[in-house]
C-alpha positions as CSV (number, residue, x, y, z in Angstrom):
1,M,114.2,117.8,141.0
2,S,114.6,120.6,138.6
3,S,111.9,123.2,138.0
4,N,111.3,121.7,134.6
5,E,110.8,118.2,136.0
6,A,108.5,119.6,138.7
7,R,106.5,121.4,136.0
8,H,106.2,118.2,134.0
9,K,105.1,116.2,137.0
10,K,102.5,118.9,137.9
11,L,101.1,118.9,134.3
12,K,100.9,115.2,134.2
13,L,99.0,115.1,137.5
14,R,96.6,117.8,136.4
15,A,96.0,115.9,133.1
16,W,95.1,112.7,135.0
17,R,93.0,114.3,137.7
18,R,90.5,116.6,136.0
19,G,87.5,114.9,137.5
20,F,86.0,114.0,134.1
21,R,87.0,110.5,133.4
22,E,86.6,110.6,129.7
23,A,89.0,113.6,129.5
24,D,91.4,111.9,131.9
25,L,91.7,108.9,129.7
26,I,92.9,111.1,126.8
27,L,94.8,113.9,128.5
28,G,96.6,111.7,131.2
29,P,98.2,109.2,128.8
30,F,98.9,112.0,126.3
31,A,100.7,114.0,129.0
32,D,102.7,110.9,130.2
33,L,103.9,110.3,126.6
34,H,104.5,113.9,125.4
35,V,105.0,116.4,128.1
36,S,108.7,115.9,128.3
37,S,109.1,116.5,124.6
38,L,106.9,119.6,124.3
39,S,108.5,122.9,123.6
40,A,108.2,125.7,126.3
41,A,105.5,127.4,124.2
42,D,103.5,124.1,123.9
43,L,103.9,123.5,127.7
44,D,102.5,127.0,128.3
45,L,99.6,126.2,125.9
46,F,99.0,122.8,127.5
47,E,98.8,124.4,130.9
48,V,96.2,126.9,129.6
49,L,94.3,124.1,128.0
50,L,94.1,122.3,131.3
51,D,92.5,125.5,132.8
52,Q,89.6,125.2,130.4
53,P,86.3,123.7,131.4
54,D,86.3,119.9,131.0
55,H,83.4,119.6,128.7
56,D,84.7,122.3,126.4
57,L,88.1,120.8,126.2
58,Y,86.7,117.3,125.7
59,G,84.3,118.7,123.0
60,W,87.2,120.3,121.1
61,I,89.3,117.1,121.3
62,L,86.4,115.0,120.0
63,E,85.6,117.7,117.4
64,R,82.0,117.9,118.7
65,M,82.6,121.6,119.1
66,P,84.7,124.0,117.1
67,T,88.1,124.6,118.7
68,P,88.6,128.3,119.5
69,A,91.3,129.9,117.3
70,A,93.5,130.5,120.3
71,F,93.8,126.7,120.8
72,D,93.5,125.5,117.2
73,G,97.0,124.5,116.2
74,P,99.7,121.8,116.3
75,L,99.2,120.9,120.0
76,M,95.4,120.5,119.5
77,D,96.2,118.5,116.4
78,R,98.4,116.2,118.4
79,L,95.7,115.8,121.1
80,K,93.1,115.0,118.4
81,A,95.4,112.4,116.9
82,Y,96.1,110.9,120.3
83,R,92.3,110.7,120.9
84,D,92.1,107.9,118.3
85,I,94.8,105.9,120.0
86,A,93.2,106.4,123.4
87,H,89.8,105.3,122.2
88,K,91.2,102.2,120.6
89,A,92.9,101.3,123.9
90,I,89.6,101.8,125.8
91,G,87.7,99.7,123.3
92,N,90.3,96.9,123.6
93,G,90.5,97.0,127.4
């Protein structure tokens, strides 16, 4: 396994195992679908996002709280767009 593959696997695991189920259901599938296509800079940012407190990150994704400038950009936009897809899947499950 290459170091890149190992990093992807670790990020996917972290996205699924946050301990806050609502966040897991957005971040886990998002990671499964998109981690392999993220740029190195976006991978770095995703890793930092995963270090943020669960309720803060979830609040930003749901737009219940303003996203800090450091995280407000294309990657967060992708997460917010994915949120709608994830919630539709939960509602139909």
